[in-house]
One Martini backbone bead per residue (centre of mass of N, CA, C, O) as a GRO file, in nm:
protein
  330
    1MET     BB    1  10.048   4.384  10.096
    2THR     BB    2  10.281   4.153  10.032
    3THR     BB    3  10.534   4.006   9.863
    4THR     BB    4  10.412   3.725   9.879
    5PHE     BB    5  10.164   3.812   9.701
    6LEU     BB    6  10.320   3.975   9.455
    7SER     BB    7  10.491   3.710   9.443
    8SER     BB    8  10.570   3.385   9.324
    9GLY     BB    9  10.898   3.309   9.345
   10ASP     BB   10  10.925   3.336   9.023
   11LEU     BB   11  11.087   3.505   8.784
   12ILE     BB   12  10.941   3.408   8.526
   13VAL     BB   13  10.654   3.454   8.623
   14ASP     BB   14  10.689   3.751   8.690
   15ARG     BB   15  10.759   3.838   8.401
   16ARG     BB   16  10.493   3.753   8.273
   17ALA     BB   17  10.318   3.937   8.450
   18HIS     BB   18  10.441   4.196   8.344
   19TYR     BB   19  10.356   4.157   8.051
   20ALA     BB   20  10.055   4.140   8.112
   21GLN     BB   21  10.031   4.427   8.224
   22MET     BB   22  10.116   4.567   7.961
   23LEU     BB   23   9.880   4.461   7.794
   24ALA     BB   24   9.658   4.586   7.968
   25GLU     BB   25   9.754   4.885   7.933
   26ALA     BB   26   9.689   4.840   7.608
   27GLY     BB   27   9.398   4.670   7.611
   28GLU     BB   28   9.494   4.347   7.619
   29PHE     BB   29   9.317   4.139   7.805
   30SER     BB   30   9.313   3.857   7.677
   31SER     BB   31   9.620   3.826   7.653
   32ALA     BB   32   9.680   3.866   7.952
   33ALA     BB   33   9.517   3.622   8.053
   34ASP     BB   34   9.664   3.404   7.891
   35LEU     BB   35   9.946   3.455   8.009
   36MET     BB   36   9.865   3.396   8.304
   37GLU     BB   37   9.776   3.105   8.265
   38GLN     BB   38  10.054   3.006   8.180
   39ALA     BB   39  10.212   3.096   8.433
   40LEU     BB   40  10.027   2.930   8.646
   41SER     BB   41  10.131   2.643   8.570
   42ASP     BB   42  10.403   2.720   8.757
   43ALA     BB   43  10.191   2.881   8.986
   44PRO     BB   44   9.907   2.764   9.129
   45GLY     BB   45   9.945   2.921   9.434
   46TRP     BB   46   9.909   3.219   9.317
   47ALA     BB   47   9.691   3.445   9.422
   48ALA     BB   48   9.764   3.715   9.276
   49GLY     BB   49   9.757   3.589   8.991
   50TRP     BB   50   9.453   3.519   8.996
   51MET     BB   51   9.356   3.806   9.032
   52MET     BB   52   9.468   3.920   8.772
   53THR     BB   53   9.319   3.728   8.586
   54GLY     BB   54   9.033   3.807   8.667
   55ASN     BB   55   9.058   4.107   8.588
   56PHE     BB   56   9.116   4.058   8.288
   57HIS     BB   57   8.858   3.903   8.222
   58LEU     BB   58   8.663   4.125   8.300
   59LYS     BB   59   8.774   4.335   8.088
   60ALA     BB   60   8.700   4.107   7.857
   61ASP     BB   61   8.406   3.994   7.920
   62VAL     BB   62   8.476   3.715   8.110
   63LEU     BB   63   8.317   3.619   8.379
   64SER     BB   64   8.358   3.312   8.418
   65SER     BB   65   8.671   3.334   8.427
   66ALA     BB   66   8.691   3.529   8.660
   67ILE     BB   67   8.556   3.352   8.872
   68ALA     BB   68   8.752   3.115   8.855
   69ALA     BB   69   9.000   3.280   8.943
   70TRP     BB   70   8.889   3.379   9.218
   71GLN     BB   71   8.853   3.097   9.336
   72ARG     BB   72   9.153   3.034   9.335
   73ALA     BB   73   9.237   3.268   9.515
   74ALA     BB   74   9.065   3.186   9.763
   75GLU     BB   75   9.209   2.917   9.819
   76HIS     BB   76   9.505   3.081   9.859
   77ASP     BB   77   9.324   3.319  10.035
   78PRO     BB   78   9.151   3.272  10.317
   79SER     BB   79   9.175   3.561  10.459
   80GLY     BB   80   9.109   3.796  10.218
   81VAL     BB   81   9.320   4.019  10.139
   82LEU     BB   82   9.267   4.031   9.808
   83GLY     BB   83   8.931   4.004   9.755
   84ALA     BB   84   8.788   3.752   9.630
   85GLN     BB   85   8.528   3.732   9.800
   86MET     BB   86   8.422   4.008   9.716
   87HIS     BB   87   8.396   3.957   9.414
   88LEU     BB   88   8.204   3.718   9.435
   89ALA     BB   89   7.975   3.860   9.592
   90ALA     BB   90   7.928   4.085   9.370
   91HIS     BB   91   7.838   3.812   9.181
   92GLY     BB   92   7.662   3.607   9.375
   93ILE     BB   93   7.908   3.449   9.537
   94GLY     BB   94   7.860   3.405   9.827
   95GLU     BB   95   7.990   3.496  10.138
   96ILE     BB   96   8.098   3.733  10.367
   97GLU     BB   97   8.346   3.728  10.579
   98PRO     BB   98   8.436   3.936  10.824
   99GLN     BB   99   8.742   3.867  10.823
  100ALA     BB  100   8.788   3.909  10.518
  101GLN     BB  101   8.700   4.200  10.500
  102ALA     BB  102   8.897   4.318  10.707
  103ALA     BB  103   9.155   4.226  10.563
  104TYR     BB  104   9.110   4.383  10.303
  105VAL     BB  105   9.087   4.671  10.421
  106GLU     BB  106   9.358   4.677  10.564
  107ALA     BB  107   9.536   4.625  10.312
  108LEU     BB  108   9.438   4.857  10.138
  109PHE     BB  109   9.531   5.091  10.347
  110ASP     BB  110   9.823   5.013  10.383
  111GLN     BB  111   9.898   5.071  10.071
  112TYR     BB  112   9.759   5.376  10.072
  113ALA     BB  113   9.882   5.572  10.289
  114GLY     BB  114  10.116   5.736  10.137
  115HIS     BB  115   9.872   5.844   9.900
  116PHE     BB  116   9.588   5.928  10.007
  117GLU     BB  117   9.554   6.240   9.979
  118GLU     BB  118   9.634   6.274   9.687
  119ALA     BB  119   9.410   6.097   9.566
  120LEU     BB  120   9.158   6.237   9.688
  121LEU     BB  121   9.217   6.552   9.629
  122GLN     BB  122   9.357   6.543   9.323
  123LYS     BB  123   9.179   6.292   9.175
  124LEU     BB  124   8.870   6.262   9.337
  125ASP     BB  125   8.721   6.504   9.462
  126TYR     BB  126   8.713   6.520   9.776
  127VAL     BB  127   8.438   6.644  10.019
  128VAL     BB  128   8.341   6.534  10.298
  129PRO     BB  129   8.480   6.683  10.536
  130GLY     BB  130   8.385   6.969  10.459
  131ARG     BB  131   8.076   6.917  10.443
  132LEU     BB  132   8.041   6.792  10.723
  133ALA     BB  133   8.141   7.043  10.875
  134GLU     BB  134   7.920   7.234  10.776
  135LEU     BB  135   7.677   7.077  10.890
  136LEU     BB  136   7.777   7.078  11.180
  137GLY     BB  137   7.785   7.386  11.217
  138ASP     BB  138   7.485   7.433  11.174
  139ALA     BB  139   7.386   7.252  11.408
  140MET     BB  140   7.538   7.395  11.636
  141GLY     BB  141   7.400   7.669  11.601
  142GLU     BB  142   7.107   7.574  11.658
  143LEU     BB  143   7.194   7.432  11.948
  144GLY     BB  144   7.430   7.595  12.099
  145ILE     BB  145   7.712   7.470  12.017
  146GLU     BB  146   8.066   7.520  12.071
  147GLY     BB  147   8.147   7.224  12.183
  148PHE     BB  148   8.359   6.937  12.268
  149ALA     BB  149   8.509   6.718  12.481
  150ARG     BB  150   8.454   6.437  12.314
  151GLY     BB  151   8.605   6.256  12.037
  152VAL     BB  152   8.528   6.034  11.748
  153ASP     BB  153   8.723   5.907  11.467
  154LEU     BB  154   8.624   5.703  11.234
  155GLY     BB  155   8.832   5.622  11.007
  156CYS     BB  156   9.073   5.852  11.005
  157GLY     BB  157   9.329   5.802  10.873
  158THR     BB  158   9.506   6.114  10.804
  159GLY     BB  159   9.294   6.352  10.920
  160LEU     BB  160   9.074   6.511  10.752
  161MET     BB  161   8.852   6.529  10.975
  162GLY     BB  162   9.017   6.609  11.227
  163GLU     BB  163   9.101   6.895  11.132
  164ARG     BB  164   8.786   6.994  11.153
  165LEU     BB  165   8.756   6.921  11.477
  166ARG     BB  166   8.982   7.036  11.663
  167HIS     BB  167   8.842   7.329  11.736
  168VAL     BB  168   8.573   7.160  11.885
  169VAL     BB  169   8.773   6.952  12.041
  170SER     BB  170   8.939   6.863  12.325
  171HIS     BB  171   8.915   6.532  12.286
  172LEU     BB  172   9.079   6.341  12.026
  173ILE     BB  173   8.998   6.035  11.857
  174GLY     BB  174   9.155   5.796  11.655
  175VAL     BB  175   9.032   5.537  11.421
  176ASP     BB  176   9.194   5.236  11.279
  177ILE     BB  177   9.262   4.936  11.098
  178SER     BB  178   9.527   5.067  10.993
  179ALA     BB  179   9.857   5.070  11.067
  180ALA     BB  180   9.961   5.273  10.853
  181MET     BB  181   9.766   5.500  10.920
  182VAL     BB  182   9.845   5.537  11.213
  183THR     BB  183  10.141   5.606  11.159
  184GLU     BB  184  10.085   5.852  10.974
  185THR     BB  185   9.911   6.013  11.206
  186GLN     BB  186  10.089   6.028  11.469
  187GLY     BB  187  10.277   6.270  11.344
  188LYS     BB  188  10.030   6.442  11.396
  189ALA     BB  189   9.856   6.742  11.528
  190ILE     BB  190   9.537   6.621  11.580
  191TYR     BB  191   9.547   6.399  11.796
  192ASP     BB  192   9.544   6.260  12.124
  193GLY     BB  193   9.474   5.982  11.975
  194VAL     BB  194   9.572   5.664  11.812
  195GLU     BB  195   9.386   5.375  11.703
  196ARG     BB  196   9.397   5.028  11.651
  197ALA     BB  197   9.073   4.930  11.519
  198GLU     BB  198   8.780   4.791  11.523
  199LEU     BB  199   8.489   4.958  11.552
  200LEU     BB  200   8.321   4.760  11.724
  201ASP     BB  201   8.536   4.715  11.940
  202PHE     BB  202   8.563   5.007  12.027
  203LEU     BB  203   8.260   5.076  12.092
  204GLY     BB  204   8.235   4.807  12.291
  205ALA     BB  205   8.407   4.915  12.497
  206GLU     BB  206   8.475   4.978  12.803
  207GLY     BB  207   8.411   5.327  12.846
  208CYS     BB  208   8.288   5.422  12.589
  209VAL     BB  209   8.275   5.779  12.517
  210ALA     BB  210   8.081   6.060  12.371
  211ASP     BB  211   7.988   6.372  12.193
  212ILE     BB  212   8.138   6.281  11.918
  213VAL     BB  213   8.077   6.110  11.602
  214THR     BB  214   8.277   6.007  11.323
  215ALA     BB  215   8.229   5.902  10.953
  216ALA     BB  216   8.435   5.931  10.679
  217ASP     BB  217   8.421   5.705  10.454
  218VAL     BB  218   8.339   5.402  10.602
  219PHE     BB  219   8.052   5.251  10.529
  220MET     BB  220   8.151   5.127  10.247
  221TYR     BB  221   8.295   4.886  10.444
  222CYS     BB  222   7.992   4.824  10.552
  223PRO     BB  223   7.718   4.612  10.547
  224ALA     BB  224   7.621   4.673  10.858
  225LEU     BB  225   7.475   4.941  11.047
  226PRO     BB  226   7.300   4.882  11.305
  227PRO     BB  227   7.529   4.790  11.505
  228ILE     BB  228   7.674   5.062  11.500
  229PHE     BB  229   7.443   5.251  11.585
  230SER     BB  230   7.390   5.119  11.857
  231LEU     BB  231   7.667   5.191  11.979
  232VAL     BB  232   7.658   5.494  11.937
  233GLY     BB  233   7.402   5.537  12.115
  234LYS     BB  234   7.566   5.446  12.377
  235VAL     BB  235   7.819   5.638  12.363
  236LEU     BB  236   7.650   5.876  12.363
  237ARG     BB  237   7.565   6.148  12.493
  238PRO     BB  238   7.341   6.351  12.573
  239GLY     BB  239   7.337   6.546  12.274
  240GLY     BB  240   7.492   6.394  12.083
  241ILE     BB  241   7.694   6.353  11.784
  242PHE     BB  242   7.635   6.218  11.441
  243ALA     BB  243   7.875   6.198  11.169
  244PHE     BB  244   7.814   6.094  10.820
  245SER     BB  245   7.884   5.872  10.543
  246VAL     BB  246   7.754   5.757  10.217
  247GLU     BB  247   7.678   5.550   9.982
  248ARG     BB  248   7.429   5.554   9.726
  249HIS     BB  249   7.105   5.383   9.714
  250ASP     BB  250   6.758   5.312   9.566
  251GLY     BB  251   6.698   5.045   9.650
  252GLU     BB  252   6.555   4.797   9.848
  253ASP     BB  253   6.806   4.747   9.971
  254SER     BB  254   7.005   4.847  10.232
  255GLN     BB  255   7.241   4.701  10.067
  256TRP     BB  256   7.526   4.720   9.823
  257LEU     BB  257   7.754   4.540   9.639
  258GLN     BB  258   7.990   4.658   9.446
  259ALA     BB  259   8.233   4.639   9.205
  260SER     BB  260   8.424   4.821   9.398
  261LEU     BB  261   8.378   4.691   9.697
  262ARG     BB  262   8.146   4.880   9.782
  263PHE     BB  263   7.901   5.010   9.988
  264ALA     BB  264   7.565   5.078   9.941
  265HIS     BB  265   7.306   5.292  10.083
  266ASN     BB  266   6.992   5.331  10.218
  267GLY     BB  267   6.830   5.600  10.343
  268ASP     BB  268   6.581   5.470  10.482
  269ALA     BB  269   6.741   5.256  10.640
  270ILE     BB  270   6.906   5.456  10.803
  271ARG     BB  271   6.679   5.601  10.949
  272ALA     BB  272   6.571   5.347  11.092
  273ALA     BB  273   6.838   5.272  11.241
  274LEU     BB  274   6.861   5.532  11.401
  275SER     BB  275   6.593   5.510  11.549
  276ASP     BB  276   6.656   5.233  11.687
  277ALA     BB  277   6.916   5.383  11.835
  278GLY     BB  278   6.804   5.674  11.939
  279LEU     BB  279   6.825   5.859  11.677
  280GLU     BB  280   6.821   6.182  11.536
  281VAL     BB  281   6.757   6.360  11.252
  282LEU     BB  282   6.888   6.673  11.129
  283ARG     BB  283   7.060   6.590  10.859
  284VAL     BB  284   7.043   6.575  10.489
  285SER     BB  285   7.282   6.518  10.214
  286ALA     BB  286   7.307   6.528   9.876
  287GLU     BB  287   7.607   6.401   9.713
  288THR     BB  288   7.912   6.444   9.555
  289ILE     BB  289   8.191   6.288   9.703
  290ARG     BB  290   8.323   6.178   9.430
  291ARG     BB  291   8.548   6.013   9.210
  292ASP     BB  292   8.524   5.721   8.975
  293ARG     BB  293   8.659   5.685   8.689
  294GLY     BB  294   8.516   5.981   8.629
  295GLN     BB  295   8.275   5.924   8.820
  296PRO     BB  296   8.016   5.997   9.004
  297VAL     BB  297   7.953   5.979   9.359
  298ALA     BB  298   7.690   5.894   9.542
  299GLY     BB  299   7.569   6.062   9.843
  300LEU     BB  300   7.533   6.074  10.209
  301LEU     BB  301   7.474   6.317  10.465
  302PHE     BB  302   7.486   6.294  10.827
  303ILE     BB  303   7.298   6.435  11.106
  304ALA     BB  304   7.294   6.326  11.439
  305ARG     BB  305   7.107   6.259  11.759
  306ARG     BB  306   7.105   6.241  12.101
  307PRO     BB  307   6.871   6.290  12.300
  308GLU     BB  308   6.760   6.432  12.556
  309GLY     BB  309   6.679   6.200  12.816
  310VAL     BB  310   6.806   5.939  12.720
  311ASP     BB  311   6.855   5.637  12.793
  312GLY     BB  312   7.185   5.524  12.914
  313LEU     BB  313   7.496   5.600  12.916
  314GLU     BB  314   7.666   5.705  13.203
  315VAL     BB  315   7.911   5.854  13.386
  316SER     BB  316   7.858   5.669  13.647
  317ASP     BB  317   7.940   5.394  13.476
  318ILE     BB  318   8.234   5.528  13.465
  319ASP     BB  319   8.579   5.526  13.454
  320MET     BB  320   8.740   5.831  13.429
  321GLY     BB  321   8.976   5.923  13.576
  322THR     BB  322   9.175   6.170  13.379
  323GLU     BB  323   8.973   6.257  13.198
  324VAL     BB  324   8.792   6.436  13.017
  325PRO     BB  325   8.507   6.556  13.027
  326PHE     BB  326   8.194   6.431  12.857
  327ALA     BB  327   8.064   6.694  12.821
  328LEU     BB  328   7.896   6.932  12.692
  329MET     BB  329   7.994   7.251  12.555
  330ASN     BB  330   7.772   7.536  12.592
   0.00000   0.00000   0.00000
């Protein structure tokens, strides 16, 4: 999110917004929302101001006013960077356009990059990379796999998962939608390369192939997992491993957009989608993956595999160039 979004361009309006934020921090959400409404009469096109107003109304338990404010924000932020469309969809209003969702996620992690690890590890009790690595190690032991030639870490962030893969992967690529995250991670000696890309675009690119694909806390920002699983099934060499986490929900829907603006996924639907993609489930572990506002977040960790002998993308179909061979190192 840039200064253009966070400032109204009017110092008096900005000052009122600052006072409103102070009121909200004191728990006076109704007063904060009222002050923002007054300020916005002089800056009706300020999308970030309408987002603030909507959030204050929500905390004051006035959902109808929150929705009205988010609708104004969406009008003035059609790209979706501020997440108004996501908030509306979470309350049953409208559909999320893929471009708007991607813009919101990219902006979210761009502003988060500088203190990402501190927030996750010190404040949110984040455990996914470590637990996923433990499950992966168990599966490797059972299968007799000592390491992998080529790995892809989707949504790599600052490399928390990559650090745990580095010793078992010869050539490791990190992928993230956030330019700030990529910049933050390129300076670390974790990956052999870090690319900024949307994951479907990356997985669908010609010549993309791997022996292991990981996605630690990525799919809570993805509404539909079957298209991703289908591409992973094509990218993996026979015998290749797919390790990932999701936030969990036990309802009938395959996924559910939560008030947190993260998607929770149904375990049975995931198993079915993996099967459709030609992947077999090796391990599933129900975990508390982190805390959010002091509350435990339920998750599922999966280790899946593309079985040996399944038809799909073969090394003969790909221009290998000078890359490391993509075979599993047994």
